[in-house]
Residue, then its C-alpha position, 0 to 999 in steps of 0.5 A: x717277601x710279602x703275600x698280598x691279595x689282588x685287591x690289596x695289591x691294587x690299593x697298595x701298589x704305589x707304596x710297594x713300588x716306593x718301598x721296593x718290596x717283592x710281593x707274591x700276589x694271591x687270588x682266592x689264596x692261590x698265587x696269581x702273580x709276582x711283583x718284583x720291583x725294578x732294580x737298577x742293577x738289572x740290565x735290559x738284556x737280563x730283563x728281556x731274557x728273563x721275560x722271554x723265558x717266562x713267556x716261552x714257558x707259559x706258551x709251552x704249558x698252554x700248548x701242552x695243556x691243549x695238545x697242540x704241537x710246535x709244528x702245528x703252531x708254525x704251520x698255522x702262523x705261516x698260513x696266517x702270514x700268507x693270508x695277511x700278505x694277500x690283503 
C-alpha cells in the first residue's frame, strides 16, 4: 500500500488508477481517505454492501458524536416527508 498526500493524490490519480494501487490518502499527515481501485472480481452486490456498511458506520459515529438518537432521526425524517408531500 502506498501513502500519499491529498495534493499528490490529485496530481497522480490517473497513474494510480492505471497501476491499480491501493493508496492511503493523508491530509496533514492523518488519514483522509482510502483509494481502492476497482477489481473486476468484485461484484456489484459486494461493492454496494461494503459501501452501505461504511456509510452506516459513518452515520452512527456522527449521531453518537452529536448526541442524536436513531429515534430522533426517524421522527425528523417523517416530519420532513409529511411537510414535503404538502407542497
